[in-house]
Structures are given as structure tokens and as C-alpha cells.
Biopython code that builds the backbone (N, CA, C, O; Angstrom):
import numpy as np
from Bio.PDB.StructureBuilder import StructureBuilder

atoms = [
    (1, "MET", "N", (6.195, 9.185, -0.868)),
    (1, "MET", "CA", (5.434, 8.462, -1.915)),
    (1, "MET", "C", (5.476, 7.004, -1.739)),
    (1, "MET", "O", (6.491, 6.456, -1.308)),
    (2, "SER", "N", (4.466, 6.387, -2.039)),
    (2, "SER", "CA", (4.378, 4.973, -1.871)),
    (2, "SER", "C", (5.149, 4.239, -2.841)),
    (2, "SER", "O", (5.193, 4.684, -3.988)),
    (3, "ASP", "N", (5.805, 3.106, -2.528)),
    (3, "ASP", "CA", (6.520, 2.302, -3.476)),
    (3, "ASP", "C", (5.589, 1.327, -4.278)),
    (3, "ASP", "O", (6.079, 0.605, -5.146)),
    (4, "SER", "N", (4.340, 1.303, -4.013)),
    (4, "SER", "CA", (3.469, 0.387, -4.822)),
    (4, "SER", "C", (2.877, 1.283, -6.007)),
    (4, "SER", "O", (2.644, 2.491, -5.978)),
    (5, "ILE", "N", (2.703, 0.427, -7.003)),
    (5, "ILE", "CA", (2.084, 1.131, -8.248)),
    (5, "ILE", "C", (0.615, 1.328, -7.958)),
    (5, "ILE", "O", (-0.038, 0.372, -7.540)),
    (6, "PRO", "N", (0.014, 2.587, -8.168)),
    (6, "PRO", "CA", (-1.308, 2.898, -7.722)),
    (6, "PRO", "C", (-2.410, 1.969, -8.400)),
    (6, "PRO", "O", (-2.232, 1.499, -9.523)),
    (7, "SER", "N", (-3.550, 1.736, -7.656)),
    (7, "SER", "CA", (-4.641, 0.885, -8.281)),
    (7, "SER", "C", (-4.280, -0.436, -8.660)),
    (7, "SER", "O", (-4.994, -1.083, -9.426)),
    (8, "GLY", "N", (-3.118, -0.931, -8.135)),
    (8, "GLY", "CA", (-2.844, -2.412, -8.356)),
    (8, "GLY", "C", (-2.563, -2.640, -9.843)),
    (8, "GLY", "O", (-3.061, -3.637, -10.366)),
    (9, "ILE", "N", (-1.838, -1.838, -10.547)),
    (9, "ILE", "CA", (-1.804, -2.025, -12.072)),
    (9, "ILE", "C", (-0.916, -3.388, -12.265)),
    (9, "ILE", "O", (0.153, -3.663, -11.721)),
    (10, "ALA", "N", (-1.660, -4.141, -13.181)),
    (10, "ALA", "CA", (-1.107, -5.602, -13.479)),
    (10, "ALA", "C", (0.047, -5.574, -14.455)),
    (10, "ALA", "O", (0.228, -4.692, -15.295)),
    (11, "CYS", "N", (0.764, -6.575, -14.264)),
    (11, "CYS", "CA", (1.971, -6.698, -15.191)),
    (11, "CYS", "C", (1.366, -7.185, -16.571)),
    (11, "CYS", "O", (0.557, -8.112, -16.628)),
    (12, "PRO", "N", (1.805, -6.512, -17.643)),
    (12, "PRO", "CA", (1.185, -7.196, -18.988)),
    (12, "PRO", "C", (1.576, -8.485, -19.355)),
    (12, "PRO", "O", (0.902, -9.109, -20.175)),
    (13, "ARG", "N", (2.629, -8.984, -18.827)),
    (13, "ARG", "CA", (3.144, -10.252, -19.205)),
    (13, "ARG", "C", (2.604, -11.357, -18.431)),
    (13, "ARG", "O", (2.152, -12.321, -19.050)),
    (14, "CYS", "N", (2.587, -11.347, -16.931)),
    (14, "CYS", "CA", (2.090, -12.351, -16.183)),
    (14, "CYS", "C", (0.852, -11.996, -15.384)),
    (14, "CYS", "O", (0.360, -12.862, -14.661)),
    (15, "LYS", "N", (0.292, -10.748, -15.460)),
    (15, "LYS", "CA", (-0.763, -10.339, -14.851)),
    (15, "LYS", "C", (-0.613, -10.237, -13.239)),
    (15, "LYS", "O", (-1.600, -10.107, -12.514)),
    (16, "GLY", "N", (0.587, -10.301, -12.795)),
    (16, "GLY", "CA", (0.785, -10.007, -11.269)),
    (16, "GLY", "C", (0.780, -8.563, -11.017)),
    (16, "GLY", "O", (0.976, -7.726, -11.899)),
    (17, "THR", "N", (0.522, -8.265, -9.640)),
    (17, "THR", "CA", (0.447, -6.965, -9.226)),
    (17, "THR", "C", (1.501, -6.625, -8.058)),
    (17, "THR", "O", (1.404, -5.637, -7.329)),
    (18, "ASP", "N", (2.444, -7.514, -7.993)),
    (18, "ASP", "CA", (3.473, -7.354, -7.023)),
    (18, "ASP", "C", (4.823, -6.763, -7.692)),
    (18, "ASP", "O", (5.422, -7.481, -8.492)),
    (19, "TRP", "N", (5.309, -5.498, -7.392)),
    (19, "TRP", "CA", (6.351, -4.846, -8.048)),
    (19, "TRP", "C", (7.293, -4.603, -6.953)),
    (19, "TRP", "O", (6.932, -4.526, -5.779)),
    (20, "LYS", "N", (8.639, -4.470, -7.394)),
    (20, "LYS", "CA", (9.702, -4.084, -6.660)),
    (20, "LYS", "C", (10.474, -2.862, -7.286)),
    (20, "LYS", "O", (10.721, -2.834, -8.492)),
    (21, "VAL", "N", (10.823, -1.918, -6.480)),
    (21, "VAL", "CA", (11.562, -0.765, -6.988)),
    (21, "VAL", "C", (13.099, -1.015, -7.123)),
    (21, "VAL", "O", (13.748, -1.292, -6.114)),
    (22, "GLU", "N", (13.744, -0.914, -8.445)),
    (22, "GLU", "CA", (15.008, -1.293, -8.623)),
    (22, "GLU", "C", (15.846, -0.128, -8.611)),
    (22, "GLU", "O", (16.978, -0.189, -8.131)),
    (23, "GLU", "N", (15.339, 1.024, -9.144)),
    (23, "GLU", "CA", (16.128, 2.242, -9.384)),
    (23, "GLU", "C", (15.159, 3.468, -9.294)),
    (23, "GLU", "O", (14.011, 3.448, -9.737)),
    (24, "THR", "N", (15.684, 4.426, -8.737)),
    (24, "THR", "CA", (14.948, 5.762, -8.706)),
    (24, "THR", "C", (15.855, 6.975, -9.272)),
    (24, "THR", "O", (17.009, 7.145, -8.878)),
    (25, "ARG", "N", (15.281, 7.735, -10.151)),
    (25, "ARG", "CA", (16.032, 8.938, -10.584)),
    (25, "ARG", "C", (15.165, 10.175, -10.420)),
    (25, "ARG", "O", (13.956, 10.092, -10.640)),
    (26, "ALA", "N", (15.651, 11.163, -10.095)),
    (26, "ALA", "CA", (15.067, 12.526, -9.856)),
    (26, "ALA", "C", (15.424, 13.452, -11.103)),
    (26, "ALA", "O", (16.584, 13.747, -11.389)),
    (27, "TYR", "N", (14.367, 13.857, -11.774)),
    (27, "TYR", "CA", (14.559, 14.961, -12.785)),
    (27, "TYR", "C", (14.001, 16.112, -12.197)),
    (27, "TYR", "O", (13.595, 16.115, -11.035)),
    (28, "ARG", "N", (13.954, 17.306, -13.106)),
    (28, "ARG", "CA", (13.552, 18.554, -12.681)),
    (28, "ARG", "C", (12.154, 18.633, -11.918)),
    (28, "ARG", "O", (11.965, 19.273, -10.883)),
    (29, "ASN", "N", (11.218, 17.883, -12.595)),
    (29, "ASN", "CA", (9.797, 18.048, -11.912)),
    (29, "ASN", "C", (9.176, 16.752, -11.807)),
    (29, "ASN", "O", (7.983, 16.658, -11.516)),
    (30, "ARG", "N", (9.935, 15.701, -12.034)),
    (30, "ARG", "CA", (9.344, 14.328, -11.897)),
    (30, "ARG", "C", (10.334, 13.339, -11.277)),
    (30, "ARG", "O", (11.527, 13.606, -11.134)),
    (31, "LEU", "N", (9.766, 12.176, -10.916)),
    (31, "LEU", "CA", (10.545, 11.117, -10.312)),
    (31, "LEU", "C", (10.285, 9.887, -11.276)),
    (31, "LEU", "O", (9.144, 9.532, -11.573)),
    (32, "VAL", "N", (11.349, 9.310, -11.707)),
    (32, "VAL", "CA", (11.342, 8.083, -12.520)),
    (32, "VAL", "C", (11.703, 6.931, -11.741)),
    (32, "VAL", "O", (12.782, 6.950, -11.150)),
    (33, "ARG", "N", (10.985, 5.978, -11.662)),
    (33, "ARG", "CA", (11.284, 4.779, -10.977)),
    (33, "ARG", "C", (11.267, 3.551, -11.913)),
    (33, "ARG", "O", (10.308, 3.350, -12.658)),
    (34, "VAL", "N", (12.349, 2.725, -11.868)),
    (34, "VAL", "CA", (12.376, 1.546, -12.611)),
    (34, "VAL", "C", (11.873, 0.405, -11.528)),
    (34, "VAL", "O", (12.361, 0.223, -10.413)),
    (35, "ARG", "N", (10.840, -0.278, -12.093)),
    (35, "ARG", "CA", (10.239, -1.240, -11.135)),
    (35, "ARG", "C", (10.256, -2.685, -11.938)),
    (35, "ARG", "O", (10.149, -2.754, -13.162)),
    (36, "ALA", "N", (10.393, -3.725, -11.147)),
    (36, "ALA", "CA", (10.443, -5.071, -11.797)),
    (36, "ALA", "C", (9.328, -5.908, -11.194)),
    (36, "ALA", "O", (9.178, -5.936, -9.973)),
    (37, "CYS", "N", (8.566, -6.570, -11.994)),
    (37, "CYS", "CA", (7.529, -7.538, -11.601)),
    (37, "CYS", "C", (8.228, -8.570, -10.798)),
    (37, "CYS", "O", (9.263, -9.062, -11.246)),
    (38, "LYS", "N", (7.729, -8.960, -9.592)),
    (38, "LYS", "CA", (8.210, -10.060, -8.744)),
    (38, "LYS", "C", (7.950, -11.474, -9.339)),
    (38, "LYS", "O", (8.604, -12.468, -9.024)),
    (39, "GLY", "N", (6.932, -11.456, -10.228)),
    (39, "GLY", "CA", (6.553, -12.726, -10.792)),
    (39, "GLY", "C", (7.349, -13.038, -12.075)),
    (39, "GLY", "O", (7.709, -14.208, -12.202)),
    (40, "CYS", "N", (7.648, -12.235, -12.962)),
    (40, "CYS", "CA", (8.328, -12.599, -14.289)),
    (40, "CYS", "C", (9.444, -11.734, -14.404)),
    (40, "CYS", "O", (10.139, -11.890, -15.408)),
    (41, "PHE", "N", (9.751, -10.891, -13.625)),
    (41, "PHE", "CA", (10.867, -9.842, -13.660)),
    (41, "PHE", "C", (10.946, -8.769, -14.854)),
    (41, "PHE", "O", (11.964, -8.165, -15.189)),
    (42, "LEU", "N", (9.744, -8.659, -15.397)),
    (42, "LEU", "CA", (9.661, -7.537, -16.353)),
    (42, "LEU", "C", (9.868, -6.231, -15.769)),
    (42, "LEU", "O", (9.193, -5.907, -14.792)),
    (43, "ARG", "N", (10.795, -5.383, -16.298)),
    (43, "ARG", "CA", (11.083, -4.150, -15.814)),
    (43, "ARG", "C", (10.299, -2.939, -16.587)),
    (43, "ARG", "O", (10.337, -2.837, -17.813)),
    (44, "VAL", "N", (9.681, -2.156, -15.859)),
    (44, "VAL", "CA", (8.894, -0.974, -16.422)),
    (44, "VAL", "C", (9.413, 0.303, -15.731)),
    (44, "VAL", "O", (9.950, 0.282, -14.624)),
    (45, "ARG", "N", (9.218, 1.401, -16.453)),
    (45, "ARG", "CA", (9.412, 2.709, -15.876)),
    (45, "ARG", "C", (8.145, 3.485, -15.607)),
    (45, "ARG", "O", (7.242, 3.583, -16.438)),
    (46, "THR", "N", (8.120, 4.058, -14.345)),
    (46, "THR", "CA", (7.061, 4.887, -14.070)),
    (46, "THR", "C", (7.526, 6.270, -13.771)),
    (46, "THR", "O", (8.522, 6.501, -13.085)),
    (47, "ARG", "N", (6.758, 7.192, -14.317)),
    (47, "ARG", "CA", (6.984, 8.678, -13.870)),
    (47, "ARG", "C", (5.998, 9.276, -13.179)),
    (47, "ARG", "O", (4.831, 9.274, -13.572)),
    (48, "GLU", "N", (6.445, 9.910, -11.951)),
    (48, "GLU", "CA", (5.466, 10.502, -11.013)),
    (48, "GLU", "C", (5.935, 11.924, -10.968)),
    (48, "GLU", "O", (7.126, 12.224, -11.053)),
    (49, "VAL", "N", (4.960, 12.794, -10.831)),
    (49, "VAL", "CA", (5.150, 14.320, -10.706)),
    (49, "VAL", "C", (5.319, 14.644, -9.375)),
    (49, "VAL", "O", (4.465, 14.302, -8.558)),
    (50, "LEU", "N", (6.450, 15.349, -8.997)),
    (50, "LEU", "CA", (6.795, 15.811, -7.669)),
    (50, "LEU", "C", (6.000, 17.014, -7.364)),
    (50, "LEU", "O", (6.308, 18.074, -7.911)),
    (51, "GLU", "N", (4.931, 16.951, -6.483)),
    (51, "GLU", "CA", (4.088, 18.070, -6.090)),
    (51, "GLU", "C", (4.854, 19.011, -5.254)),
    (51, "GLU", "O", (4.535, 20.200, -5.271)),
    (52, "ALA", "N", (5.862, 18.589, -4.504)),
    (52, "ALA", "CA", (6.559, 19.442, -3.551)),
    (52, "ALA", "C", (7.259, 20.459, -4.304)),
    (52, "ALA", "O", (7.571, 21.479, -3.689)),
    (53, "LEU", "N", (7.565, 20.360, -5.542)),
    (53, "LEU", "CA", (8.224, 21.409, -6.324)),
    (53, "LEU", "C", (7.464, 22.465, -6.764)),
    (53, "LEU", "O", (8.018, 23.504, -7.123)),
    (54, "ASN", "N", (6.069, 22.321, -6.790)),
    (54, "ASN", "CA", (5.215, 23.338, -7.024)),
    (54, "ASN", "C", (4.891, 24.355, -5.760)),
    (54, "ASN", "O", (4.159, 24.108, -4.801)),
    (55, "HIS", "N", (5.586, 25.482, -6.003)),
    (55, "HIS", "CA", (5.509, 26.305, -4.803)),
    (55, "HIS", "C", (4.280, 27.233, -4.809)),
    (55, "HIS", "O", (4.329, 28.236, -4.097)),
    (56, "GLY", "N", (3.273, 27.010, -5.487)),
    (56, "GLY", "CA", (2.099, 27.848, -5.613)),
    (56, "GLY", "C", (2.140, 28.893, -6.714)),
    (56, "GLY", "O", (3.086, 28.945, -7.501)),
    (57, "PRO", "N", (1.120, 29.717, -6.764)),
    (57, "PRO", "CA", (1.017, 30.742, -7.719)),
    (57, "PRO", "C", (2.178, 31.643, -7.628)),
    (57, "PRO", "O", (2.698, 31.931, -6.550)),
    (58, "LYS", "N", (2.578, 32.084, -8.764)),
    (58, "LYS", "CA", (3.671, 33.084, -8.926)),
    (58, "LYS", "C", (3.205, 34.462, -8.295)),
    (58, "LYS", "O", (2.063, 34.877, -8.490)),
    (59, "LYS", "N", (4.128, 35.151, -7.536)),
    (59, "LYS", "CA", (3.772, 36.442, -7.009)),
    (59, "LYS", "C", (4.005, 37.438, -8.164)),
    (59, "LYS", "O", (4.825, 37.171, -9.043)),
    (60, "PRO", "N", (3.278, 38.607, -8.171)),
    (60, "PRO", "CA", (3.627, 39.657, -9.205)),
    (60, "PRO", "C", (4.974, 40.273, -8.786)),
    (60, "PRO", "O", (5.304, 40.510, -7.624)),
    (61, "ARG", "N", (5.660, 40.483, -9.821)),
    (61, "ARG", "CA", (6.883, 41.281, -9.687)),
    (61, "ARG", "C", (6.716, 42.691, -9.528)),
    (61, "ARG", "O", (5.973, 43.359, -10.246)),
    (62, "THR", "N", (7.517, 43.223, -8.432)),
    (62, "THR", "CA", (7.474, 44.633, -8.114)),
    (62, "THR", "C", (8.698, 45.423, -8.695)),
    (62, "THR", "O", (9.808, 44.934, -8.906)),
    (63, "ARG", "N", (8.362, 46.582, -8.897)),
    (63, "ARG", "CA", (9.615, 47.433, -9.533)),
    (63, "ARG", "C", (10.322, 48.018, -8.570)),
    (63, "ARG", "O", (9.745, 48.687, -7.712)),
    (64, "GLN", "N", (11.629, 47.858, -8.568)),
    (64, "GLN", "CA", (12.552, 48.430, -7.656)),
    (64, "GLN", "C", (13.259, 49.654, -8.246)),
    (64, "GLN", "O", (13.876, 49.596, -9.310)),
    (65, "SER", "N", (13.143, 50.770, -7.505)),
    (65, "SER", "CA", (13.858, 51.862, -8.088)),
    (65, "SER", "C", (15.292, 51.920, -7.609)),
    (65, "SER", "O", (15.592, 51.618, -6.454)),
    (66, "CYS", "N", (16.242, 52.344, -8.582)),
    (66, "CYS", "CA", (17.741, 52.467, -8.094)),
    (66, "CYS", "C", (17.883, 53.918, -7.529)),
    (66, "CYS", "O", (17.381, 54.879, -8.112)),
    (67, "ILE", "N", (18.534, 54.022, -6.460)),
    (67, "ILE", "CA", (18.839, 55.412, -5.886)),
    (67, "ILE", "C", (20.170, 55.613, -6.145)),
    (67, "ILE", "O", (20.716, 56.660, -5.797)),
]
sb = StructureBuilder()
sb.init_structure("model")
sb.init_model(0)
sb.init_chain("A")
sb.init_seg("    ")
for serial, (resi, resn, name, xyz) in enumerate(atoms, 1):
    if name == "N":
        sb.init_residue(resn, " ", resi, " ")
    sb.init_atom(name, np.array(xyz, "f"), 0.0, 1.0, " ", f" {name:<3s}", serial, name[0])
structure = sb.get_structure()
């Protein structure tokens, strides 16, 4: 995944678009990154869905007989 915020999202405080990743945490199905604006050091959290965890459609369960 890219370390830049998509579409050049601007900082609400200084309107800058240059961000630095300070911390990364992985949860069950998403990645949370704490980013800091390089202009005014405002810290924001971004949530990203981890698509690699989606293994596709579920397969139908088959019945197994006990012998």
C-alpha cells in the first residue's frame, strides 16, 4: 500500500498535502495509520481496508458422514 494519502487530501489546518506515517496498527480487517502533516504536525488517523484478507466467496459446506 502506498504511504501517501489518496487524491492528495489537504490538511484541514494548513492546507498542505505532504504527510508522514508515524504509526501503523493492524486490526482484524483494516489497517490504521497515524499520519502527521509535515507543515503543521497535525496528527490524523486513516483507516484502510485490507483486501488481502478477503479470500473470495465462501464455499458451500459439504456434509461428512461418520463411519
